[in-house]
C-alpha positions in Angstrom: -7.1 -11.3 38.2 -4.9 -8.1 37.5 -5.9 -8.2 33.8 -9.5 -8.0 34.4 -9.9 -6.3 37.8 -8.4 -3.3 35.3 -9.8 -3.8 31.8 -10.4 -0.1 31.9 -6.7 0.5 32.6 -5.5 -1.8 30.2 -8.6 -0.5 27.5 -7.2 3.0 27.2 -3.2 2.1 27.8 -3.6 -0.5 24.8 -5.6 2.5 22.4 -3.0 4.6 22.8 -0.1 2.1 22.7 -2.7 1.8 18.7 -2.9 5.2 18.3 0.1 6.3 18.7 1.7 4.2 16.1 -1.5 4.5 13.9 -2.4 7.9 13.8 1.0 8.9 12.7 0.5 6.4 9.4 -3.0 7.9 8.9 -1.8 11.4 8.6 1.5 10.1 6.1 -0.7 7.9 4.3 -3.4 9.9 4.2 -1.1 12.2 1.9 -0.4 9.2 -0.8 -3.6 9.2 -1.7 -4.3 12.9 -1.4 -1.6 12.7 -3.2 -2.7 10.6 -6.4 -5.9 13.1 -6.2 -3.6 16.0 -7.3 -2.2 14.0 -9.6 -5.1 12.7 -11.2 -6.9 16.5 -10.5 -3.9 18.3 -12.2 -4.1 15.4 -15.5 -8.4 16.7 -14.6 -7.3 19.9 -15.8 -5.7 20.0 -18.7 -8.9 19.9 -20.9 -8.6 15.9 -21.4 -10.2 12.6 -20.3 -6.9 11.4 -22.0 -4.7 13.0 -19.4 -6.6 11.6 -16.8 -6.8 8.1 -18.1 -2.3 8.3 -19.4 -2.0 9.4 -14.9 -4.1 6.3 -14.1 -2.5 3.6 -16.5 1.3 5.0 -15.9 0.4 5.0 -12.4 -0.2 1.0 -12.6 2.4 0.1 -14.2 4.5 1.3 -11.5 2.3 0.6 -9.0 2.3 -3.3 -10.9 6.2 -2.9 -10.3 6.8 -1.9 -6.8 3.6 -2.7 -4.6 5.7 -6.5 -5.9 8.5 -5.0 -4.0 5.8 -4.5 -1.0 8.1 -7.1 0.5 10.4 -4.8 1.3 8.5 -3.1 3.9 6.5 -5.9 5.3 9.2 -9.0 5.7 11.0 -5.8 7.5 8.4 -4.2 9.3 7.8 -7.8 11.1 10.7 -9.3 11.2 12.3 -6.2 12.7 10.0 -5.8 15.2 10.1 -9.5 16.3 13.3 -8.3 17.0 12.3 -5.4 19.4 10.3 -7.5 20.6 13.3 -9.7 22.3 15.5 -7.2 22.6 17.7 -8.9 20.3 18.9 -5.4 18.4 22.1 -7.2 16.3 19.0 -9.3 14.6 17.4 -5.5 13.7 19.9 -4.1 11.9 20.4 -7.9 10.0 16.3 -6.8 9.0 17.5 -3.8 7.8 20.7 -4.4 6.1 19.2 -7.7 4.0 16.5 -5.7 2.9 18.4 -3.0 1.7 20.4 -5.2 -0.3 17.6 -6.7 -1.8 15.9 -3.4 -2.6 18.6 -1.9 -4.2 20.0 -5.1 -6.7 16.0 -5.0 -7.4 16.0 -1.5 -7.7 19.0 -1.1 -10.6 17.1 -4.8 -12.5 14.5 -2.4 -13.2 16.2 0.3 -14.4 18.3 -2.2 -16.9 15.4 -3.6 -17.6 13.0 -0.7 -18.9 12.5 -0.8 -22.0 11.4 -4.3 -22.0 9.0 -3.2 -19.0 7.4 -1.0 -21.1 6.6 -2.4 -23.7 5.2 -5.1 -21.8 3.5 -3.0 -20.1 2.5 -0.6 -23.0 0.4 -3.9 -24.5 -1.3 -4.5 -22.6 -2.7 -1.0 -22.4 -5.7 -0.9 -25.2 -6.8 3.0 -25.1 -6.1 5.0 -28.3 -2.1 6.1 -30.2 -2.0 9.7 -27.9 -3.3 7.4 -24.0 -0.4 5.5 -24.5 2.2 8.5 -26.0 1.7 10.0 -22.6 1.9 6.7 -21.0 5.4 6.5 -22.3 6.0 9.8 -21.6 5.7 9.1 -17.8 7.4 5.4 -17.3 10.1 6.8 -18.8 11.4 9.1 -16.4 9.5 8.1 -13.3 11.7 5.1 -14.0 15.3 6.3 -12.5 14.3 6.4 -9.2 13.4 2.6 -8.9 16.6 2.1 -6.6 15.5 5.1 -4.3 11.9 3.9 -3.7 12.3 1.0 -2.8 15.1 1.4 -0.3 12.5 3.7 0.9 10.1 1.5 1.8 13.1 -0.8 3.7 13.9 1.6 6.0 9.8 2.2 6.0 9.4 -1.1 7.0 12.1 -1.3 9.4 11.1 2.3 11.4 7.5 1.5 11.6 9.3 -2.4 13.3 10.6 -0.2 16.2 7.7 0.7 17.1 8.6 3.9 15.6 4.9 5.3 13.2 6.8 9.4 13.1 9.9 9.0 11.2 8.2 7.5 8.0 5.4 9.6 9.0 8.1 12.9 8.1 9.2 10.7 4.7 5.8 10.6 3.6 4.9 14.1 4.2 8.0 15.0 2.8 7.7 13.3 0.4 4.4 14.0 -0.9 4.5 17.5 -0.1 7.6 17.5 -3.1 5.8 15.9 -5.5 2.4 18.2 -5.6 4.8 21.0 -5.4 7.1 20.1 -8.5 4.6 18.6 -10.1 2.1 21.5 -9.8 5.5 24.2 -11.3 6.3 21.6 -13.8 3.2 21.9 -14.9 0.9 24.7 -15.0 4.4 27.3 -14.7 6.6 25.7 -17.5 4.0 24.1 -19.4 5.7 20.6 -19.3 1.9 18.3 -18.7 2.3 14.2 -18.7 6.2 14.7 -18.6 5.6 17.2 -16.1 3.7 15.3 -13.3 6.0 12.8 -13.7 9.8 15.0 -14.0 7.6 16.0 -10.0 7.3 12.5 -8.8 11.2 11.2 -10.0 12.6 13.6 -7.5 10.2 14.0 -5.0 11.7 10.1 -4.8 15.6 10.9 -4.9 15.2 13.1 -2.2 13.4 12.0 -0.3 15.4 8.6 -0.1 18.0 11.0 1.1 16.4 12.4 3.6 15.4 9.1 5.0 19.2 8.3 5.1 20.1 11.8 6.9 17.1 10.5 9.3 18.0 6.8 9.9 21.9 8.2 11.1 20.6 11.1 13.6 17.9 8.9 14.8 19.6 5.4 15.2 23.3 6.2 14.0 24.3 4.4 17.5 22.9 1.2 16.5 25.7 0.7 14.3 27.6 -1.0 16.9 25.4 -4.0 16.7 25.9 -4.7 13.0 28.5 -7.8 12.4 29.0 -9.1 9.1 29.2 -12.4 9.2 25.6 -12.5 10.9 24.0 -10.8 8.4 24.3 -13.6 5.6 22.9 -16.6 8.2 22.1 -19.5 6.5 19.5 -20.2 8.4 17.6 -16.2 8.8 18.3 -16.0 5.4 16.1 -19.3 4.5 13.4 -17.4 6.5 13.4 -14.3 5.2 13.9 -15.4 1.4 11.1 -17.9 2.1 8.5 -14.5 4.0 10.1 -12.9 1.4 8.6 -15.1 -1.6 5.7 -15.9 -0.8 5.1 -12.0 0.1 5.6 -11.6 -3.2 3.0 -14.5 -4.7 1.0 -12.5 -2.6 1.7 -9.0 -3.6 1.9 -9.7 -7.0 -2.0 -11.2 -7.1 -2.8 -8.0 -5.1 -1.4 -5.6 -7.9 -2.3 -8.7 -10.7 -6.1 -7.0 -9.7 -5.5 -3.9 -9.0 -3.8 -3.4 -12.2 -6.1 -5.5 -14.5 -9.2 -4.0 -13.2 -7.0 -0.4 -14.6 -6.2 -2.1 -18.0 -9.7 -3.4 -18.5 -11.5 -0.3 -17.8 -9.3 0.8 -20.7 -11.0 -1.5 -23.1 -13.9 -0.1 -22.6 -13.3 3.5 -23.6 -11.7 6.7 -22.5 -14.6 7.5 -20.3 -15.1 4.7 -18.3 -11.1 4.3 -17.5 -11.8 8.0 -16.6 -14.7 7.3 -14.8 -13.2 4.7 -12.6 -9.5 6.1 -12.4 -12.0 8.1 -10.2 -14.1 5.9 -8.7 -10.5 4.1 -7.3 -9.8 6.7 -5.5 -12.5 6.3 -2.7 -10.8 2.3 -2.6 -7.6 4.8 -1.6 -8.7 7.1 0.4 -9.9 4.4 2.4 -7.5 1.7 2.3 -5.4 4.3 3.6 -6.7 5.4 6.5 -6.7 1.3 7.0 -3.7 1.1 6.7 -2.6 3.0 9.5 -4.8 0.6 11.5 -3.0 -2.6 10.1 0.3 -1.0 10.6 0.4 -0.3 14.5 -1.2 -4.0 14.2 1.8 -5.0 12.1 4.0 -3.6 15.1 2.4 -4.9 18.3 2.0 -8.0 17.0 5.4 -8.7 16.3 5.9 -6.8 19.2 4.0 -9.1 21.4 5.0 -12.4 19.2 9.2 -11.3 20.0 7.8 -11.1 23.8 6.0 -14.1 24.1 2.7 -12.1 25.4 0.0 -14.0 23.9 -2.5 -12.3 26.2 -2.0 -8.5 25.1 -1.1 -9.8 21.5 -4.9 -11.3 22.2 -6.2 -8.2 23.8 -4.2 -5.5 20.6 -6.3 -7.6 18.9 -10.1 -7.2 19.6 -9.5 -3.4 20.0 -7.8 -3.1 17.1 -10.5 -4.6 15.3 -13.2 -2.0 17.6 -11.7 1.2 16.1 -11.3 -0.9 12.2 -15.1 -1.2 12.1 -15.3 2.8 13.4 -13.3 4.0 10.2 -15.2 1.6 8.6 -18.5 3.3 9.5 -17.1 6.6 8.9 -15.9 5.6 5.3 -19.6 4.5 4.2 -21.2 7.1 5.4 -19.2 10.0 3.8 -19.7 7.5 0.9 -23.2 7.7 0.4 -23.2 11.3 1.3 -21.3 12.9 -0.7 -19.6 11.6 -3.2 -20.4 14.7 -5.6 -18.4 16.5 -3.5 -15.7 14.2 -3.7 -15.6 13.9 -7.5 -16.3 17.5 -8.3 -13.1 18.1 -6.2 -11.2 15.5 -8.5 -12.6 16.5 -11.9 -14.3 19.6 -13.6 -15.7 17.0 -16.4 -19.2 17.0 -16.3 -19.4 13.7 -18.3 -17.2 11.7 -16.4 -18.8 13.0 -13.0 -22.2 11.9 -14.9 -20.6 8.5 -15.7 -19.6 7.8 -12.7 -21.9 9.2 -10.5 -24.4 6.0 -12.2 -21.1 3.1 -10.3 -21.2 5.2 -6.9 -23.2 2.6 -4.8 -20.2 0.5 -5.4 -18.1 2.4 -3.4 -20.0 2.3 -0.3 -19.6 -1.6 -0.5 -15.8 -0.4 0.2 -15.0 -0.1 3.3 -18.2 -2.8 4.9 -16.2 -5.6 3.2 -12.8 -4.5 2.9 -11.8 -3.8 6.8 -11.0 -6.8 7.9 -8.7 -7.6 5.4 -6.9 -5.0 6.4 -6.2 -5.2 9.8 -5.7 -9.0 9.2 -3.0 -8.1 6.9 -1.1 -6.2 9.7 -1.5 -8.7 12.1 -0.9 -12.0 9.3 2.7 -9.0 8.6 3.4 -8.7 12.1 3.2 -12.5 13.1 5.3 -13.3 9.3 2.8 -15.2 8.7 3.5 -15.2 4.8 2.1 -18.4 4.0 -1.4 -17.8 5.3 -1.6 -14.4 4.4 -0.4 -15.8 0.2 -3.2 -18.4 0.1 -5.7 -16.2 1.3 -4.6 -13.5 -1.4 -5.0 -16.4 -3.7 -8.1 -17.3 -3.2 -9.3 -13.7 -3.1 -7.8 -13.2 -6.8 -9.1 -16.3 -8.2 -12.4 -15.1 -7.1 -11.7 -12.0 -8.4 -11.6 -13.3 -12.3 -14.1 -16.3 -11.9 -16.5 -13.3 -11.0 -16.0 -11.3 -14.1 -16.1 -13.4 -16.4 -19.3 -15.5 -15.9 -20.7 -11.7 -15.6 -18.8 -9.5 -17.8 -21.2 -9.8 -20.8 -23.9 -8.9 -18.8 -22.7 -6.8 -16.5 -20.5 -4.6 -18.5 -18.2 -2.4 -16.1 -20.9 -3.4 -13.4 -18.9 -6.5 -13.8 -15.6 -5.4 -13.0 -17.0 -3.5 -9.7 -18.3 -6.6 -8.0 -15.7 -8.8 -9.2 -13.6 -6.5 -7.1 -16.4 -6.6 -4.0 -16.6 -10.1 -3.9 -12.3 -10.0 -3.7 -12.5 -8.4 -0.6 -15.2 -9.6 1.1 -13.1 -13.0 0.5 -9.3 -11.2 1.6 -11.6 -10.6 4.8 -13.6 -13.6 5.4 -10.5 -16.4 4.6 -7.7 -14.7 7.2 -10.2 -14.5 9.7 -11.2 -18.0 9.5 -7.3 -18.3 9.3 -6.4 -16.1 11.7 -6.2 -18.2 15.3 -4.6 -20.6 13.8 -1.5 -18.8 12.8 -1.3 -16.5 15.5 -1.3 -19.7 17.3 1.7 -21.5 16.7 3.6 -18.9 16.1 3.5 -17.6 19.3 4.1 -20.3 21.0 7.3 -20.6 18.8 
């Protein structure tokens, strides 16, 4: 009866918890699409659509690499939040150390295998030789910061699991401000063009990693007393850690396969369409990083309430999370309806590209309408470590993307790509909604 009698109080309290976690992540996340927009904008003012396409392709190579290791952030967040809810700080430290070991291992492997990775990636690019050459410049510089990037993923997931969204905000803002300042300086002061953007990106990632370690020692150094080396490699914990990470890896691989294929398929339609789709995809990125702020809040709170075995608070949090998610998606749709040309003009001064882009702007309006539930369920499922359900939902959604594209591309052209992307987002939303009740009930009672 207490919950019903004080419903207004619980509304305010839960909303405060959501926004305390969501707002810092929105602030930090908004710098990420702004960074992509700045890189695209810098390239867009170099006088050729080739530079826009090269940045889009080069960035997508790293997206394909790094997003596949998104499990380092996701599983760290879910496992840490559950340990936090259960007040088990020893296990929280174990989660961080396991994630860092995996991060450094795979980061070094990327550096060692950079030549074959580059060759494979370039084989998928159908653009001209000049575009490929600029993509090579970008890749060969940025690849050296791979271990630092993956380690920061692990740290950020751990911070969020510990209900701390402010530290990841500081890290993200620092990284993106450094990237913007360094890239702008190298390009326009030293006339380094694509190489300048790449060098700015690489140096900002290395500096950010050093600062992340410093912040951890400042705020959490006292937790070192909970480290017990013999428990880090506990067999049962390692098996569960590996299972969740492998599921999330497959899920993320399918996600990056769709987004990377989107760009590579665009490259086969000519440099103008490649540039147009790269610009319009920034609409998706802008929305996604806003929505991810609430998804991250869902991760932290879902894990916390599952760790504390509180089904009542979990269900209530989900209702409030979806209320605010709907508000954000409605605002985004209105923004894209009334101000698309203004957004495009921020990204480039190439009037031909802007003119062509306006004929495809309708698809960007459907992104927040069809996709907002997918983002929120992703966060909730991550917090619950419901990795199998996430994996299977993404597999079905990716399959729907490719079936739709290959069955319509012959008569819809570039519209087929965008139709398929909308179908893919909608499938993610619907499938996870149908599976959520059972997946969460099982985990909160275990």
